Structure formats: structure tokens, C-alpha cells
N, CA, C and O of each residue as an XYZ file, in Angstrom:
448
protein
N     -58.595     21.801    -61.171
C     -57.558     21.418    -62.097
C     -57.981     21.825    -63.494
O     -59.032     21.398    -63.971
N     -57.197     22.628    -64.140
C     -57.444     23.034    -65.518
C     -56.590     22.180    -66.432
O     -55.589     21.612    -65.997
N     -56.975     22.083    -67.695
C     -56.200     21.297    -68.639
C     -56.144     21.974    -69.992
O     -57.064     22.694    -70.381
N     -55.048     21.734    -70.710
C     -54.875     22.210    -72.077
C     -54.191     21.087    -72.849
O     -53.443     20.303    -72.265
N     -54.439     20.999    -74.159
C     -53.900     19.906    -74.950
C     -53.253     20.435    -76.227
O     -53.830     21.276    -76.917
N     -52.040     19.936    -76.543
C     -51.370     20.192    -77.809
C     -50.996     18.835    -78.392
O     -50.631     17.929    -77.643
N     -51.078     18.671    -79.735
C     -50.777     17.405    -80.393
C     -49.337     17.416    -80.912
O     -48.926     18.390    -81.542
N     -48.557     16.350    -80.661
C     -47.205     16.160    -81.185
C     -47.052     14.709    -81.605
O     -47.125     13.822    -80.755
N     -46.843     14.437    -82.878
C     -46.667     13.096    -83.448
C     -47.523     12.058    -82.730
O     -48.751     12.120    -82.797
N     -46.885     11.094    -82.037
C     -47.664     10.045    -81.378
C     -47.954     10.338    -79.911
O     -48.543      9.507    -79.220
N     -47.551     11.497    -79.433
C     -47.893     11.895    -78.071
C     -48.593     13.240    -78.103
O     -48.536     13.973    -79.090
N     -49.246     13.540    -77.009
C     -49.923     14.827    -76.874
C     -49.327     15.539    -75.682
O     -48.913     14.905    -74.711
N     -49.284     16.839    -75.756
C     -48.853     17.678    -74.644
C     -50.105     18.021    -73.851
O     -50.999     18.697    -74.358
N     -50.170     17.560    -72.618
C     -51.324     17.805    -71.762
C     -50.911     18.784    -70.672
O     -49.948     18.552    -69.942
N     -51.638     19.856    -70.577
C     -51.385     20.825    -69.517
C     -52.420     20.668    -68.420
O     -53.620     20.626    -68.691
N     -51.957     20.581    -67.180
C     -52.857     20.475    -66.035
C     -52.437     21.491    -64.987
O     -51.295     21.948    -64.961
N     -53.372     21.830    -64.135
C     -53.075     22.729    -63.031
C     -53.310     21.968    -61.740
O     -54.396     21.445    -61.491
N     -52.262     21.920    -60.923
C     -52.327     21.221    -59.646
C     -51.887     22.200    -58.568
O     -50.796     22.765    -58.633
N     -52.735     22.391    -57.594
C     -52.449     23.297    -56.473
C     -52.058     24.689    -56.973
O     -51.165     25.338    -56.428
N     -52.750     25.124    -58.022
C     -52.522     26.471    -58.530
C     -51.307     26.635    -59.418
O     -50.999     27.751    -59.838
N     -50.601     25.533    -59.719
C     -49.427     25.610    -60.582
C     -49.661     24.780    -61.841
O     -50.257     23.703    -61.797
N     -49.176     25.310    -62.965
C     -49.361     24.619    -64.244
C     -48.222     23.648    -64.506
O     -47.061     23.927    -64.206
N     -48.579     22.501    -65.075
C     -47.605     21.469    -65.435
C     -47.986     20.937    -66.806
O     -49.169     20.850    -67.133
N     -46.976     20.575    -67.620
C     -47.205     19.976    -68.937
C     -46.602     18.586    -68.941
O     -45.507     18.359    -68.427
N     -47.347     17.653    -69.539
C     -46.904     16.274    -69.643
C     -47.053     15.813    -71.080
O     -48.058     16.114    -71.724
N     -46.071     15.088    -71.592
C     -46.188     14.435    -72.892
C     -46.768     13.050    -72.625
O     -46.229     12.281    -71.829
N     -47.862     12.748    -73.292
C     -48.548     11.486    -73.018
C     -49.141     10.923    -74.301
O     -49.609     11.670    -75.161
N     -49.118      9.605    -74.421
C     -49.755      8.944    -75.553
C     -51.269      9.106    -75.407
O     -51.784      9.104    -74.288
N     -51.972      9.242    -76.502
C     -53.423      9.463    -76.434
C     -54.165      8.431    -75.592
O     -55.130      8.765    -74.905
N     -53.719      7.181    -75.644
C     -54.420      6.146    -74.879
C     -54.199      6.261    -73.367
O     -54.890      5.602    -72.590
N     -53.240      7.095    -72.945
C     -52.968      7.288    -71.522
C     -53.440      8.655    -71.013
O     -53.256      8.987    -69.842
N     -54.039      9.428    -71.888
C     -54.462     10.779    -71.522
C     -55.490     10.783    -70.384
O     -55.356     11.547    -69.428
N     -56.486      9.950    -70.486
C     -57.530      9.915    -69.457
C     -56.946      9.545    -68.095
O     -57.322     10.129    -67.078
N     -56.035      8.583    -68.071
C     -55.414      8.166    -66.811
C     -54.584      9.302    -66.223
O     -54.589      9.509    -65.009
N     -53.872     10.037    -67.073
C     -53.079     11.167    -66.591
C     -53.982     12.244    -65.999
O     -53.694     12.781    -64.930
N     -55.056     12.553    -66.682
C     -55.984     13.567    -66.175
C     -56.617     13.129    -64.855
O     -56.803     13.940    -63.948
N     -56.941     11.858    -64.757
C     -57.513     11.337    -63.514
C     -56.488     11.398    -62.379
O     -56.824     11.754    -61.249
N     -55.239     11.050    -62.687
C     -54.183     11.106    -61.678
C     -53.938     12.544    -61.228
O     -53.783     12.806    -60.035
N     -53.904     13.469    -62.176
C     -53.699     14.883    -61.841
C     -54.838     15.400    -60.963
O     -54.606     16.149    -60.014
N     -56.056     15.002    -61.279
C     -57.202     15.418    -60.473
C     -57.123     14.831    -59.064
O     -57.469     15.496    -58.088
N     -56.668     13.590    -58.966
C     -56.498     12.954    -57.660
C     -55.465     13.706    -56.822
O     -55.700     14.010    -55.652
N     -54.323     14.001    -57.434
C     -53.260     14.719    -56.715
C     -53.737     16.112    -56.318
O     -53.523     16.543    -55.185
N     -54.378     16.814    -57.241
C     -54.880     18.156    -56.952
C     -55.884     18.112    -55.798
O     -55.816     18.932    -54.881
N     -56.797     17.175    -55.844
C     -57.795     17.046    -54.782
C     -57.178     16.689    -53.450
O     -57.563     17.237    -52.417
N     -56.217     15.768    -53.466
C     -55.583     15.359    -52.221
C     -54.778     16.507    -51.622
O     -54.781     16.710    -50.407
N     -54.086     17.258    -52.483
C     -53.314     18.403    -51.996
C     -54.236     19.467    -51.411
O     -53.933     20.052    -50.370
N     -55.356     19.718    -52.077
C     -56.309     20.717    -51.573
C     -56.862     20.286    -50.218
O     -57.033     21.111    -49.320
N     -57.138     18.998    -50.077
C     -57.665     18.484    -48.813
C     -56.631     18.624    -47.700
O     -56.970     19.015    -46.583
N     -55.386     18.309    -47.995
C     -54.326     18.398    -46.989
C     -54.072     19.846    -46.602
O     -53.932     20.183    -45.427
N     -54.017     20.687    -47.618
C     -53.765     22.108    -47.341
C     -54.915     22.692    -46.530
O     -54.687     23.484    -45.616
N     -56.118     22.318    -46.846
C     -57.286     22.701    -46.078
C     -57.443     24.184    -45.840
O     -57.921     24.590    -44.781
N     -57.059     24.986    -46.781
C     -57.229     26.428    -46.637
C     -56.157     27.093    -45.784
O     -56.181     28.309    -45.595
N     -55.223     26.310    -45.270
C     -54.167     26.875    -44.435
C     -53.048     27.411    -45.321
O     -52.414     26.653    -46.056
N     -52.808     28.705    -45.249
C     -51.754     29.321    -46.056
C     -50.377     29.055    -45.460
O     -49.364     29.332    -46.102
N     -50.327     28.521    -44.243
C     -49.047     28.331    -43.574
C     -48.281     27.106    -44.059
O     -47.075     27.005    -43.832
N     -48.958     26.178    -44.720
C     -48.269     24.978    -45.205
C     -47.645     25.256    -46.569
O     -48.326     25.707    -47.490
N     -46.357     24.986    -46.692
C     -45.654     25.163    -47.959
C     -46.098     24.135    -48.977
O     -46.494     23.027    -48.617
N     -46.033     24.496    -50.246
C     -46.491     23.618    -51.324
C     -45.693     22.320    -51.361
O     -46.245     21.260    -51.657
N     -44.383     22.398    -51.059
C     -43.559     21.188    -51.066
C     -44.024     20.216    -49.982
O     -44.122     19.010    -50.212
N     -44.308     20.759    -48.805
C     -44.774     19.912    -47.701
C     -46.120     19.279    -48.052
O     -46.334     18.093    -47.801
N     -47.012     20.056    -48.620
C     -48.326     19.537    -49.015
C     -48.161     18.460    -50.085
O     -48.839     17.434    -50.045
N     -47.258     18.694    -51.046
C     -47.034     17.718    -52.118
C     -46.492     16.407    -51.556
O     -46.928     15.329    -51.960
N     -45.549     16.495    -50.633
C     -44.988     15.279    -50.033
C     -46.056     14.548    -49.228
O     -46.156     13.323    -49.301
N     -46.844     15.278    -48.471
C     -47.906     14.649    -47.684
C     -48.933     13.982    -48.599
O     -49.413     12.889    -48.299
N     -49.270     14.632    -49.710
C     -50.210     14.043    -50.668
C     -49.609     12.791    -51.299
O     -50.298     11.783    -51.462
N     -48.327     12.852    -51.655
C     -47.662     11.691    -52.258
C     -47.648     10.515    -51.294
O     -47.909      9.382    -51.698
N     -47.348     10.768    -50.030
C     -47.333      9.695    -49.033
C     -48.739      9.124    -48.846
O     -48.907      7.910    -48.733
N     -49.730      9.985    -48.813
C     -51.112      9.540    -48.650
C     -51.537      8.656    -49.826
O     -52.138      7.601    -49.625
N     -51.229      9.081    -51.035
C     -51.598      8.316    -52.230
C     -50.817      7.000    -52.283
O     -51.378      5.957    -52.619
N     -49.518      7.052    -51.949
C     -48.704      5.832    -51.938
C     -49.228      4.845    -50.901
O     -49.251      3.638    -51.144
N     -49.647      5.352    -49.755
C     -50.212      4.497    -48.716
C     -51.491      3.822    -49.212
O     -51.696      2.629    -48.987
N     -52.346      4.586    -49.886
C     -53.564      4.023    -50.469
C     -53.221      2.916    -51.468
O     -53.853      1.860    -51.474
N     -52.219      3.165    -52.309
C     -51.803      2.192    -53.316
C     -51.268      0.930    -52.653
O     -51.631     -0.177    -53.051
N     -50.413      1.081    -51.653
C     -49.861     -0.078    -50.967
C     -50.944     -0.893    -50.268
O     -50.909     -2.123    -50.291
N     -51.908     -0.210    -49.647
C     -53.024     -0.918    -49.013
C     -53.829     -1.694    -50.043
O     -54.228     -2.832    -49.795
N     -54.068     -1.087    -51.190
C     -54.805     -1.752    -52.258
C     -54.040     -2.968    -52.783
O     -54.625     -4.029    -53.001
N     -52.721     -2.807    -52.987
C     -51.906     -3.918    -53.462
C     -51.895     -5.065    -52.452
O     -51.974     -6.234    -52.830
N     -51.797     -4.722    -51.162
C     -51.795     -5.745    -50.128
C     -53.136     -6.480    -50.102
O     -53.170     -7.706    -49.990
N     -54.229     -5.741    -50.206
C     -55.555     -6.362    -50.215
C     -55.712     -7.269    -51.430
O     -56.255     -8.370    -51.333
N     -55.229     -6.791    -52.574
C     -55.325     -7.595    -53.791
C     -54.504     -8.879    -53.646
O     -54.945     -9.949    -54.066
N     -53.316     -8.775    -53.055
C     -52.478     -9.961    -52.855
C     -53.167    -10.943    -51.910
O     -53.145    -12.152    -52.143
N     -53.776    -10.426    -50.850
C     -54.493    -11.293    -49.908
C     -55.698    -11.942    -50.567
O     -55.976    -13.117    -50.330
N     -56.414    -11.194    -51.387
C     -57.595    -11.726    -52.055
C     -57.238    -12.779    -53.092
O     -58.010    -13.708    -53.330
N     -56.066    -12.638    -53.712
C     -55.702    -13.569    -54.772
C     -54.956    -14.784    -54.241
O     -54.709    -15.729    -54.990
N     -54.590    -14.776    -52.950
C     -53.922    -15.922    -52.364
C     -54.957    -17.005    -52.095
O     -55.921    -16.798    -51.358
N     -54.742    -18.138    -52.696
C     -55.676    -19.239    -52.517
C     -55.315    -20.013    -51.255
O     -54.160    -20.397    -51.068
N     -56.281    -20.238    -50.405
C     -56.030    -21.055    -49.214
C     -55.973    -22.522    -49.636
O     -56.984    -23.223    -49.589
N     -54.802    -22.984    -50.046
C     -54.627    -24.302    -50.659
C     -55.150    -25.412    -49.759
O     -55.844    -26.319    -50.220
N     -54.818    -25.340    -48.486
C     -55.247    -26.397    -47.576
C     -56.775    -26.481    -47.509
O     -57.336    -27.577    -47.509
N     -57.441    -25.340    -47.452
C     -58.904    -25.319    -47.398
C     -59.496    -25.889    -48.682
O     -60.490    -26.614    -48.646
N     -58.887    -25.561    -49.807
C     -59.372    -26.085    -51.092
C     -59.175    -27.596    -51.148
O     -60.061    -28.325    -51.595
N     -58.013    -28.068    -50.695
C     -57.761    -29.508    -50.698
C     -58.758    -30.239    -49.797
O     -59.272    -31.298    -50.159
N     -59.026    -29.665    -48.620
C     -60.005    -30.271    -47.718
C     -61.384    -30.342    -48.366
O     -62.072    -31.359    -48.273
N     -61.778    -29.264    -49.015
C     -63.087    -29.219    -49.674
C     -63.159    -30.251    -50.801
O     -64.183    -30.910    -50.982
N     -62.062    -30.387    -51.559
C     -62.034    -31.384    -52.634
C     -62.160    -32.797    -52.073
O     -62.846    -33.632    -52.663
N     -61.502    -33.083    -50.928
C     -61.627    -34.403    -50.289
C     -63.068    -34.657    -49.857
O     -63.593    -35.756    -50.035
N     -63.711    -33.623    -49.283
C     -65.108    -33.748    -48.866
C     -65.999    -34.063    -50.062
O     -66.852    -34.948    -49.997
N     -65.793    -33.331    -51.152
C     -66.608    -33.553    -52.347
C     -66.362    -34.931    -52.939
O     -67.293    -35.580    -53.418
N     -65.104    -35.383    -52.908
C     -64.779    -36.719    -53.415
C     -65.466    -37.779    -52.570
O     -65.999    -38.752    -53.103
N     -65.457    -37.594    -51.248
C     -66.112    -38.553    -50.347
C     -67.610    -38.583    -50.622
O     -68.204    -39.661    -50.645
N     -68.229    -37.436    -50.828
C     -69.667    -37.386    -51.122
C     -69.972    -38.069    -52.456
O     -70.964    -38.787    -52.589
N     -69.108    -37.834    -53.430
C     -69.306    -38.471    -54.740
C     -69.168    -39.980    -54.617
O     -69.955    -40.721    -55.205
N     -68.157    -40.455    -53.844
C     -67.972    -41.889    -53.641
C     -69.186    -42.498    -52.951
O     -69.633    -43.583    -53.320
N     -69.719    -41.799    -51.947
C     -70.890    -42.270    -51.219
C     -72.103    -42.372    -52.147
O     -72.855    -43.345    -52.102
N     -72.276    -41.361    -52.979
C     -73.409    -41.378    -53.925
C     -73.269    -42.539    -54.896
O     -74.265    -43.188    -55.216
N     -72.076    -42.818    -55.370
C     -71.854    -43.940    -56.278
C     -72.134    -45.272    -55.586
O     -72.709    -46.179    -56.188
N     -71.724    -45.391    -54.311
C     -71.985    -46.629    -53.548
C     -73.491    -46.842    -53.369
O     -73.977    -47.969    -53.453
N     -74.215    -45.767    -53.125
C     -75.671    -45.883    -52.922
C     -76.363    -46.431    -54.159
O     -77.377    -47.121    -54.057
N     -75.814    -46.124    -55.323
C     -76.427    -46.591    -56.571
C     -75.703    -47.815    -57.126
O     -75.963    -48.243    -58.250
N     -74.779    -48.381    -56.316
C     -74.076    -49.600    -56.721
C     -73.160    -49.389    -57.900
O     -72.930    -50.316    -58.677
N     -72.636    -48.202    -58.050
C     -71.755    -47.911    -59.188
C     -70.294    -47.793    -58.778
O     -69.482    -47.238    -59.518
N     -69.957    -48.313    -57.605
C     -68.570    -48.161    -57.147
C     -67.640    -49.184    -57.670
O     -66.451    -49.157    -57.353
């Protein structure tokens, strides 16, 4: 992936090469790194899918790369949602256990 940069007011013109074709994007400076990383990801994924086969059309490779990347994103979002879901019942049970232990400790020292 090659890149070129032109400055325009509050955005920059970023040129990237993906699968041998040049593309220009207008992007705010704070988003430039993310755009370059995304372009490199797409270029790499397309190259991997194409795998040196000249028989696959660029449109087909692009769609396959897009589906692959979207699948990765959806899997990540699902994992993040599962990780952030609190098992409320388990937490409540643990809190009851801790409360019982605290009550027992207070009784042992006559502080109940």
C-alpha cells in the first residue's frame, strides 16, 4: 500500500493504493492514522484472498475481503458484548455470601 498526502483546510487528502489501484480520501488529521491502518488491512486482506490467482476479479476479491473484515468486526462486537454483560445473579449470590461472612465475623467478636 502506497500513500500520498495533500493538505486542505481542516482535512487532508490521503492517497492510498489498495490491490494495485489508487484511491484518495479526505480525512481530518486526527483520523489519518486510522485511515492508513484500515487501508493497509483491506489491502492485506485482499492480497491474501487473491493469493496470486489472476482468475479472481477485483470486485469479487473486494467483496470477499469486506465480508471477512465485517465478520471479524461482528465477532469482536459479540465478544465485547458478552464480556461486558454482568452475570447479575452470580454477583448477587457472591454479595450474599460476603454479607454472611461479614455477619459471622461480627458475631464472633460480639459486635452484632
